[in-house]
N, C-alpha and C positions, 0 to 999 in steps of 0.2 A: 557507625556508619560509612558506606560504600560508594566510595570514592574511585578508584581503581574502576578501567572502564570491563578488564576480566571480571570484576562485581557485579556487574549488572546483571540484573534476573532479566530484561528483557534491553534490544539493539538493533533499533527500525533504521534504514537507510532509504531516506524516500527521493524515486529520481521525477524532478516532476517533467513532464512535455508540453511542449508549447501549446499553449488555449489552458491551461488542464485545467479543470471544476472545483474550485474554491473554499466551496460547501463541502463536498469528501475529503480532498487538501482539510483544511482547516479543521474538522472534525475530530480526526481520525487523533491528527498530532495534536492534541489540546485533550484529548482523552490523553492521551502519554502521559500529557504532562503534569495532569492529577494523578497521577500514579504513580510519576516519580521522585514524589517527596511528599510528608506527611505534611510539610508545612502549607503547601498548599501555594511554596514560593518559584517553581517550577527552574530546579536544583536538577540537574542529570547524577540522580540514587541510589537509583532502583531501576531506570527506565531510561537508557540512550537513546538519541537521535540524532541524525547527518537532514540537512536536506539538498541533495544534488539536484544539474543539469548534466546533459552529456557536455555544453559549453561552460558552466559556472555563469557568475554573474544572471543580471534579471531577468527571472521568466515572467511573463507574463498569463491569467488565466484568462479564460474564457472570458468575465466580466472589464476585464482590462486593467485589476491590480495584477500590479508586477513584486515576487517574492524576488531575493540575495538569497541565491544555491553556489556553491561548488562544484568544482570541476570534476563530473562523475571520477568514482573512484575501477583503476590498472584491476585492484585484486578489493575482490568485496569480505574478505578474511574476519573478520573480526564482529559480525552484522546476523541474526537471528535470522533476518528479515530481511529480502530487496524490494519495495513497495515500489510501484511501476505507478505514475497517477499520470492519467490523458486527460481527458475533457472533444474540447469538436479537433479535434489535427486526427482521427482516427481515421478517416479515410484518406489518409497521406500512403497509401500503397507504395513509399518508395522506406522504405525504415532504415531509419542509419543506422550501419555496419557496426560504430562502437558502439552499442544500444543492444541488438544483436547477439552480439559478442562477450556484454558484462551479463545478461541474461544467460547464458547457457556458464559460464564458466562459473555463475553463481550454483545453477542447477548443477554442472557435475563434483562440485565443491559438496554440497548437497546442505545447500542458508537455503532455505524456505524461501517462496519467490509469490507476491503478491497480486495481483491484477486489480489495480481503484480503477472505479468505474470504465473505463474504455481506453483504462490500460494490460484488461487486460488483450485485446489487438496484435497488442508488443507480446504477448506471451504466444501468442498461435502460431502469430511471423514466424517469432522463433523454435517452432517446430515440438511447441511442449502441449501439442493434439493427445495422439493416442486415444484411447480408453475415458481419461479425462471428463469427464463434467465441469461446464463454465456458465457460471451465473452472470445476462446475463441483461442490460438495462432488455426494459420495451423497446424503447426508444432507436437502441442502434439496431433491435433484434432481428433485421432484416439484413445490415451492411454487414454485419459474423455472417450471418448463414453463409448468403452466396461467396462469401473469400473462402469459409473455412465450412462448407459441407462435409467433411467427417466431424467433426466439432461435436462432443455431445451436449447440451444445453441446455440451462437451467431458468426457468421461468417463474419458481410456488418457493422459491428461498430467496436471499436481500446478499447468501453470500454464501459458497460455496466450500467444502476447503474438503481437497484434493489428495491430501501429504504434504507431497514438495509443493502444490502449485494451491492456491488459493484464493479466492476470484469474487471479488463484488460487484456488484447492481453501480454502489457510490452513493450519490448524494448524504444525507443522517442516516445509510445502512451500511457505508464507513469506521462510523460511529460504534457500534454495533457489535462491528467485524474486529475494531481498536479491545473493545471492551470484552469480544473474545479470547485474543491475546492472552489481557491482564489480565482472565480466570488461569488462564492454561500457566503462565510460566509466572503469577509472581498468586499469585491465589485472590480468592472469590471476595474479602476485603477489601481486599487494595483495588476490585472495580466497583463495591459499593460506594466505598467512600465517592472517588470521581460520577459514582449518577447521581451521589451526592453535591456535587462542587456545581454540575451540569444541571439537575434540577429533574433529574428524569427518574422516572417511574417502573421504568421496566426495563429488561434487556430481551431486545426482539428475537 
């Protein structure tokens, strides 16, 4: 049985932004939960996750529900990915220096970055544009283009893997991204286990 953190096959830190999209976050983390434990008892045996925000405490989703979070780590070492979960606060053009520092620190350490829903705005604000393609939800396409005119945007995919940065359109597409990462780190049978539990017939 894998119990030490360093033996986990996949470990993700979620950073929730104000007014984050609940469907994208909950679908993603529930897929991880179902992959983590053969008995579906939510034990972090094969997959691990932590939920953060910049200040810790209660963070409200765009629908008004709240999630209790830990204060964002200063050192992201130990995670395979840092997932920035955005939502209706994407139009805040005064990003937190703390968030930008966390993103850049993770990138410099070679830790993968996930832009979930409008979390992609934070990654772009941190300067991670270059030649990367960004997967953007149609509802915020014009807002993203106006802020980051140099960015290459994909509208024909539900998520785009550029190696060091993976961006996802959000909503139910976040489940597909989670399955993709589960296949990569834990194997296809583990992903099929998740799909059976979530009553999914296929992975997009």
